[in-house]
C-alpha positions in Angstrom: -57.8 56.9 140.8 -58.2 60.5 142.6 -59.9 60.7 146.2 -60.2 64.1 147.8 -61.8 64.3 151.0 -62.3 67.5 153.2 -59.8 69.5 151.1 -59.0 73.2 152.5 -56.6 75.7 151.2 -55.6 79.1 152.4 -53.0 81.1 150.5 -50.4 83.0 152.3 -51.3 86.3 153.9 -55.0 85.5 152.6 -58.1 86.6 154.7 -60.4 83.6 153.4 -60.1 80.1 152.0 -59.7 79.6 148.3 -60.8 75.6 149.1 -63.5 75.1 151.3 -64.2 71.3 152.4 -63.7 69.9 148.7 -64.2 66.6 148.1 -65.0 64.4 145.3 -63.7 61.0 143.6 -62.3 59.9 140.1 -62.6 56.4 138.7 -59.7 55.1 136.9 -60.2 55.5 133.1 -62.5 58.2 133.6 -62.4 61.8 131.9 -63.6 64.2 134.6 -64.3 68.2 133.7 -63.4 70.6 136.6 -65.5 73.4 135.6 -65.9 77.0 137.3 -65.7 81.0 136.6 -62.1 82.5 137.5 -61.2 82.9 140.8 -63.3 79.5 141.9 -60.3 77.6 143.1 -59.9 75.3 139.9 -56.5 76.2 139.1 -55.7 75.9 142.9 -57.2 72.3 143.1 -55.1 71.5 139.8 -52.0 72.8 141.3 -52.7 70.7 144.5 -53.1 67.6 142.7 -49.7 68.3 140.6 -48.0 68.9 144.1 -47.4 72.6 143.0 -49.1 73.5 146.2 -48.6 71.7 148.9 -49.8 73.2 152.5 -53.2 71.7 152.3 -55.5 70.5 154.8 -57.4 67.5 154.2 -56.9 63.9 152.8 -55.6 63.4 148.5 -55.4 60.0 147.6 -54.0 59.4 144.0 -53.2 55.9 142.8 -53.8 54.6 146.1 -51.2 56.5 148.0 -51.7 59.8 150.1 -50.3 62.8 147.8 -48.1 64.0 150.6 -46.0 60.6 150.9 -45.4 60.8 146.8 -41.9 61.8 146.1 -40.5 62.5 142.7 -41.5 59.1 141.0 -45.0 60.9 141.3 -44.2 62.7 138.0 -43.4 59.7 136.3 -46.9 58.8 136.8 -48.8 61.8 135.6 -48.8 64.1 132.5 -49.5 67.8 132.4 -50.5 70.0 129.6 -50.4 73.6 130.4 -52.8 76.1 128.3 -50.0 78.2 127.8 -47.0 76.9 125.7 -43.6 76.6 127.2 -41.3 74.9 125.0 -37.3 75.8 124.2 -37.9 77.7 120.8 -34.9 77.2 119.3 -34.9 73.5 119.1 -37.3 71.9 117.0 -40.4 69.8 117.8 -38.6 66.7 118.1 -35.2 67.8 120.0 -37.8 69.5 122.6 -39.5 65.9 123.2 -35.9 64.1 123.1 -34.9 66.9 126.1 -37.7 66.1 127.7 -38.2 62.4 127.4 -34.3 61.9 128.7 -35.2 63.3 131.8 -37.6 60.3 133.1 -35.4 57.5 134.8 -37.0 54.5 132.7 -36.3 54.9 129.2 -38.3 51.9 128.2 -41.2 54.0 129.4 -40.7 56.5 126.9 -42.5 56.2 123.5 -40.9 57.4 120.0 -41.1 61.0 119.9 -41.8 60.7 116.5 -44.9 58.5 117.3 -46.4 61.1 119.4 -46.0 63.9 117.4 -47.8 61.7 114.9 -50.7 61.2 117.5 -51.0 65.4 117.4 -50.7 65.7 113.8 -46.9 67.3 113.9 -44.9 64.3 112.3 -44.5 66.4 109.6 -43.2 69.6 111.5 -41.0 67.2 113.9 -37.5 69.2 112.4 -39.0 72.3 112.1 -38.0 75.2 115.0 -40.5 75.7 117.3 -40.2 79.5 117.2 -41.9 79.0 114.0 -45.1 77.3 115.0 -48.5 78.7 115.4 -50.1 79.0 118.8 -52.0 75.8 118.1 -48.8 73.7 117.1 -47.7 74.8 120.0 -50.5 73.5 122.5 -50.4 70.2 120.4 -46.6 69.8 121.3 -47.6 70.6 124.9 -49.7 67.7 124.7 -47.3 65.4 123.0 -44.7 66.2 125.6 -47.3 65.5 128.2 -47.8 62.0 126.6 -44.3 61.0 126.3 -43.8 58.9 129.2 -47.5 57.4 129.0 -48.9 58.5 132.3 -51.8 56.6 134.1 -53.1 60.3 134.8 -53.3 63.1 132.5 -53.9 66.6 133.4 -55.2 68.9 130.6 -56.0 72.9 130.6 -57.9 73.9 128.1 -56.7 71.1 125.6 -58.4 72.6 122.4 -57.7 76.3 123.2 -56.2 78.1 120.0 -56.9 74.9 117.5 -58.9 75.0 114.4 -62.0 72.6 114.1 -60.0 69.7 112.4 -57.2 69.6 115.2 -59.4 70.3 117.8 -61.5 67.2 116.7 -58.3 65.1 116.3 -56.9 66.0 119.7 -60.4 65.2 121.2 -60.4 61.8 119.1 -57.0 61.4 121.0 -58.2 62.3 124.5 -61.0 59.6 123.8 -58.6 56.7 122.8 -56.2 57.6 125.6 -59.3 57.0 128.2 -60.0 53.6 126.1 -57.0 52.4 126.6 -57.0 53.1 130.7 -55.7 56.5 130.8 -57.6 58.8 133.8 -57.8 62.3 132.2 -58.7 65.4 134.7 -59.8 68.6 132.2 -60.3 72.2 133.3 -62.0 74.1 130.7 -64.3 77.3 129.7 -65.3 75.6 126.6 -68.6 73.5 127.4 -68.9 71.8 124.1 -65.2 70.3 125.0 -66.9 69.2 128.2 -70.2 67.8 126.9 -68.4 65.8 124.3 -65.6 64.4 126.3 -66.4 64.2 129.9 -68.0 61.6 131.8 -68.6 63.6 134.3 -68.3 67.3 135.2 -68.1 69.2 138.7 -69.1 72.7 139.2 -66.9 74.7 141.4 -68.0 77.7 142.8 -66.0 79.7 145.8 -64.2 77.1 146.5 -66.8 74.5 146.9 -68.1 71.7 144.3 -72.1 72.0 144.6 -72.8 70.2 141.4 -71.0 66.6 139.8 -72.8 64.8 137.0 -72.7 63.2 133.8 -73.3 65.9 131.3 -76.4 64.1 130.0 -77.7 63.8 133.4 -77.3 67.3 134.1 -79.0 68.7 130.8 -82.2 66.4 131.8 -82.0 67.8 135.7 -81.9 71.0 134.7 -83.9 71.1 131.4 -87.6 70.9 130.5 -89.3 67.9 129.4 -90.7 69.2 126.6 -90.9 68.9 122.7 -90.9 71.7 120.2 -92.5 70.7 117.0 -91.6 73.2 113.7 -94.0 72.4 110.9 -95.3 74.0 107.7 -99.3 74.5 107.7 -101.1 74.0 104.7 -100.7 77.8 103.9 -97.0 76.9 103.9 -96.3 79.2 106.8 -93.8 77.9 109.2 -95.3 77.3 113.0 -94.0 75.9 115.8 -96.0 73.8 118.9 -94.7 72.7 122.0 -95.9 69.1 123.8 -95.2 67.6 127.0 -92.4 64.5 127.1 -94.6 62.6 129.5 -97.3 60.5 127.7 -96.4 62.0 124.3 -97.6 59.0 122.9 -100.8 59.4 123.9 -101.3 62.7 123.7 -104.4 63.9 121.0 -103.0 67.1 119.9 -99.4 65.7 118.9 -101.4 62.8 117.4 -103.4 64.7 115.3 -100.5 67.0 114.3 -98.5 63.9 113.0 -101.6 62.7 111.0 -102.7 65.9 110.1 -100.3 65.3 106.7 -98.7 68.5 107.3 -94.8 68.8 106.9 -92.6 68.4 109.8 -89.5 70.4 109.8 -88.0 69.5 112.9 -88.4 67.8 116.5 -86.3 69.3 119.4 -86.3 68.2 123.1 -85.7 70.9 125.1 -82.8 70.1 127.1 -80.7 72.7 128.3 -77.0 73.0 127.6 -73.8 73.0 129.9 -73.2 76.7 129.2 -76.6 77.5 130.5 -75.7 75.5 133.7 -73.0 76.9 134.5 -74.4 80.3 134.4 -77.3 78.9 136.6 -75.1 77.2 138.8 -72.1 79.8 139.1 -73.9 82.6 138.7 -71.4 84.1 136.1 -70.9 84.0 132.5 -68.3 82.0 130.6 -65.4 83.9 130.0 -63.1 82.8 127.3 
């Protein structure tokens, strides 16, 4: 779906490159997470892929066509949901979607706005002025607008920002459903839980270069420790911990002795790391939310 090769970008009057020899590929129907600290080049890359920035060097193919060769028809094939809400506040949610839906040349491509509002949990608020919406409702309306024309490629910037846990879960379920129907999703986020639970692969961008790229599960195994932490209660009811190597665990005499001792096991945890810890290790910076 996307193939980026030797991508370079320097802002006018800047003395250094923002993107330096960047390259990656995204398969059709993949959810790809683009992660990195502020100033790493995430937004620049996203803007280039949306054709908001055009003076880049290198090659970008989207849907089998060089990005430079696309015209206005490109925007009928991609959907964009920005982190910051941008709606006509005096209009209702339904009126907003009707207005934006009318901008697409193929009316048959545009879904019923009420259907899309239902997907994001806003059907009951369809006729309410957007001025009265909370931030979370406006973000969900952003998402609804990006889905109106059934895009093949979807760009999501912090898709669960400002959402309560229930609506965040609904949005994540919707994204997974879209993926199952063939939509390719490009996500930028600082929320490592979103990246971990949604993304097929994630890339960590540091100073304009993509240094780490893999599936979240593979990254956690690579950067974690092959150990098992066992929490149990001894015969005197004291809570105790013991750590064992995962390799040859089934034949480890100390582990087998603990299992056969009759002491109550409280928990078993493999010592895999988290994406947040990997983010800090790879980028050298803490997350900023």
